[in-house]
N, C-alpha and C positions, 0 to 999 in steps of 0.2 A: 747364227750370231754365236759367239762363245768368248769367254773371257780366258786372259793371259796370268797367268802367277809367275813370276820368278822367285826363285829361292835366293837369288843371289842379290836383290834388290830389298830395300826396306818394305816392310808391310805398307798398307793403306793406311792412313791414320783415320779414317772413319768408313762410313757406309758406301764404299765404291770399289772398282776394279783397278788393281793397276794398268790393263789394257784391256780393249775389248777389238775383237777381229769380226768384222762384217764384210763379206765379199772379197775383195783384192784390197780393202784398206783396215790398218791398225790403229786406232786412237790410242793413245797412251795418257793417263791423268798427268796432272803436271807432277814433276819429280823434284825433291829436295836435294841439296847436298848432304843429305843425309847418309853418315856411313853405317852400314847395318851392323859391322863386327864393333865397332863401339857404342854403337846404340845413341850416337850424338851427331850433330852437325859437323862438318869441317868448320875450321877456322878461316876467315874472311871469305871476300866474295870470288876471290879466282878458284881457290880450294871447292868450294861449295859449287862452283858454276862445272868442275872437273870432274867433282863425285856425281854429279846431277846426270852429267853426259854418261859415266860409268853407270848408274843406275837404269838410264835411258837405253843402253847397250845391254845389260842383262835382262831387260825387260823383251827387247827387240829379238833377242837372239833365242827365246822362247819359240818365237816363230821363224826359225833360222834366218833371220832379217840382220841388217847392218844399220849404221847410221847413213848408208848409201842409199838405203830405201824411204829415207824421210823425205816427204814434200812440201811438209809445213811445219815452221817452228813458232811456237808462242813464249816469249821470254817475258816473265814477270819480275820487275826489281824493287826491292825495299826503297832505293835512292836512286834516280835517275843517273846522278852524278859517276854510278859504279858502269856505266854503259860502257864507257870506253874499255875498262878491265875485263868486263863481260866479254865484250867483242873480240877482244883479244884471244881469249880461248876457245869462244866460239869459232874462231877463223880455222881455228887447228882441228878442227873435230869433221870437216865436210871439205869434199872437192866439187869443183864445175861439173856441171850445173848447180848451184847452191840451191837449198831448198827455200820457197818464200818464207818471209819471217816476218811477225809483229814484235813489238818489244812496247813494255809499258810500265810505268811507275805506278806503284799500288800502295796502300797505306799500309797494311800489315800481311805478311805472308806466314802460315802456319809455321808452327814451332820456333816460330823467331827468325826463319830462314832470312838470307839475304837475297837469293833469287831461286824463282821455281822455273822450271821449263818443262812443255808440253809439247808433242809431235803428234802428226800425222806421218804414219808410211802407207806406202805401196806394195803390195807383194808383188805387183808385175812392171817393177820400175827396172 
């Protein structure tokens, strides 16, 4: 087991790793729509969703993986009414067979985010 740290993705906001690799699986911590260069969240749920996927891609790239290796996605929304907007962006990120997915509305997301996305990827996919 070892951790991944991508210089192109925002640093963890607490005592956790960007990702942990164990066997053929890579478990990514939730990614916000935080733009590392700006040091701030992107504006709006669509932009935050795109940035979260960009951050996910940067972490996966550390293991020479892409979104094609993702097998499970969990989406956390601060407002369930944003589901359709997030789903539109989400649909552009993956090809069939699509990963399994859960989506939940939660009370709050760290840093005032509108969306947080975590994934599990397989190195053997």
